[in-house]
N, C-alpha and C positions, 0 to 999 in steps of 0.2 A: 506495498498500499503507500504510497506518496502521499508523503504526508504535507499537500498543500493545506491551505485553510478549507474552502471547499469542498475537498476530497473526504476531510474528515468529517464533514461535518455532515454530508451524504452519509458516511459510515456508520456513524455515530445514529446517525437520524433512522438509516436502515432497522439498525440492527434493535433494537430498542423499541421502536414501532413492530415487529411482530414477536417482539419475548410476550409470552404469558405474564397477569400482573404474580403477585409474592414472590414466589424463591424463584420461580424460575427468573424473573425480570433480575435478581438481584446477580443472578450466576450470571446470565446474558452483559448486566452491566460490570461482575470482577473478569468474564473473557476479553472482553471489549476493552476496558481498561490497560488489562497487562499490556494487548499491540498498540500503547499508547506510551509505558509507561519508563521502554529505556529513553535515558538520559538524551542520546542521541536523535532519538525519534525523536523526542517533545523538543528542543533546541530547532528540526524541524519546523514542528508548526506555529513555533512561536519566529520565527525566519520571515513567514508567511505573513504573519498577525505586522509584525513591524514596515513588510513591505507594502502594506496598505492602509492608505490615511485613512477611510471609512473606516476599518476595524480599529484604528488605534483610538477613533476618537467613543463610536460604537461601544468599546471593552471600555476606556475607559468610566466613562456614564456610569460602568458597575462594579465597581473597584475601588479598594478602600482600606483603611488599615481598618480592621474587626476589633471590639474587644476585648478579645482573646489573647492578643497579643500580636497575628501576621499580618502581613498583608493580603487583603485575596484580590488575587486577577483574575479578572475573570478571563477566559479564552472565546469559549462561543455560550452564550444564550441565545436559544429555541426556548425559551419557556410558552409554553407550561413541561413539554415535552424531557428538555433537560438541560442541564448547566454543564458546565469544564469549563473549570477556574482551579490556579495553580493554587496553593497557603504559601507562605513565607513567610520561618521568625529568620527574622536575620541577627545579625550578632548581639552589633551593638544597639538593637531596638529599644525602646520600654515595655517593662514584663509587664501583663494584660492579669483581667482578671481569674481570679483558677475559680470560679461560680459551675455546681457540678449543673449537666443540662439534657434537653433531648433536641430534636433536631422536628420542625417542619417537612420534611420528606425526608423519604429513602434518599438512599447515600452510598459506593460505595467508593475507596481512597486506598490509593498511592505511597508510599514510603518512597520520596527519589535520594534525598540525600537528607545526612544524620538519623536525626530519629525522636521518638518520646515517650514518654510513659502514659499507659492510660488505665483509669482503674472504671471499673460498670460496679452502676449499684442497682436497685431498688429500694420497693416502699416496703417499709415494714413497721409497723408499731415498735417492735424491741432496737430497731437502729436508732442511730446519732442521730440529735436534735438538730432540726434543719428550717430555718422561715423560709416558704415556697412563696415562689412570684412570679405571673403568669407575665409572659413574655410579649407583647401583639408590635410584633411587625408593624411600619411608617414610611410604606417605599419612598422614597427618595430622601429622607430627615431619619432615617434610626429606625432604635426599636425603643418601648416604653415599658417599662415593667410596670406592675400592678402586683399587689401582694395578696395575699391568700390566706396567707397566714401559718401557722405551727405546722413540718412536718416531720419527720424518720425514715430514715437510708439505712439500709444494709450493705454494705460490701460485699459483693459479690464476688469481686478479682481483681487481679492486676497485671498487668502483661507492658514489654520492653518492647516497641515494634523501632523495628530498624531498619536501613536503609532496606530499598526491596518487595518491604510486609507490605500483601493486599488487605482487605477487611470490609466488609458490607458492615452498614450500622443501621438498622429496622429507627422508622423516625420516631420510635413511645423507647427507646433503652437511651437510660439517664447514662452521663458518664464524664469522668471530666479527664484532659491529656494538661499535660505537663512540660513542655521542653526544657531542659536542663540550659541554663543562664551559660549567655554565652556563645550558644551552638548556636551555626547555620541547623538550619529545617526547611527540604521544600518538601512538597506535597502536591500531587495530584488527583483532583477530585470528580467525582462524575457523579454529577445531583441529578436524581428522578423524579419517579413520581413525589408531587407536591401533594400534601392533608389539609395546607389550614395555613393560617395570617399569623395562631400560635404556638407558643412550646412553656415546658416548665424552666424555671431555672428552682439553680437551689441554694442559700449564703448559709455559713457560717451564723449563728445569732453574735450576735455585736459586731457583725465584721460591714462594712459599709457597702450600700447597692445604689449607687445613685438613678433615679426616678427615671431621666432619659440616657439615652448612650446615641449619641449623633453620627449616622455613617456619611462623611464627607466624601465624594466623588473625587478622585483626585482631576487635578489636570491632562492633555494629554500628552505633554511635556514630559509631566513626571509617569506620568504611566511608561510613556518610553521607555524613562530612564530606568525604572522598575526590570520591567522585559531586559533589557541589554544590561543589566548589572547578572538579573537571571539569567541569558544568556552564556557569560563569564563560566557561572558557575557548575552548568551542564559543561559547558565544554570541558571542566578540571575533572 
C-alpha cells in the first residue's frame, strides 16, 4: 500500500465500513492499524500531509494540546466513521492531569516510540473513594466537567506498554495512562465508532478539577512544526 493521504483514507474507509460492530470492528481496526504503524510507513503519510496546504489547514483545526499532556495531531478525520491521529508526549512538555476516565468512542492504538504505564479500573463499592465528574464535549472550545458525586473504583490490572504494543479499548473501559517524565512517547490512534458526547472522569478527593478544559486549535504553522518534529523522531 502506498501511504499517500488519499490512499490511506480510502483504505481505512473501506476496511472499517465492511467491519461488523463489536469485536469484529475492533479486530479489523487492530489489523488495519498494524499496516500503518511502522515508523517509516507512518512517515510517508505525514510527508503526504505536509505536501498539502489544504490538509495542513484542515488537520490543524482538529489538533491541540490535550489536558492529559500530549499533543493531539489529527492526520485524517472522516467523522463519524473514523479519525486517525497521533498523540505525542514531548520530553520537555508540561505534565498533564492524571484523571481516570473512559471515552466517548472505541479506539485501537499502537505505541510507535517510547511507552507508558496503563492502569485499568472498575467501579466497586469496596474500592478507593474518588470524585466522579461527567465530561461534556464542547466542539471547538474543549470540555466541561460536571460534578456527579462520590464513587469508588477498584484497580483491575496494570500494564507497561512498550514500543510496538497495540491494543483495543472499549468506550466504557476506565483507565489511566502515565508517561515517564522527561521521555518521548508517540502513539498512533484509530478512533472508530462514536457513542456520545459525554464520558466519565474520576479525580482523587481534594485534587483540583477545573470546571472547563479549553481546546485551542493549532495554527497551520504550529501544526506543520509539530509534524516536522514528528518526522525527525520517526526517522530516528
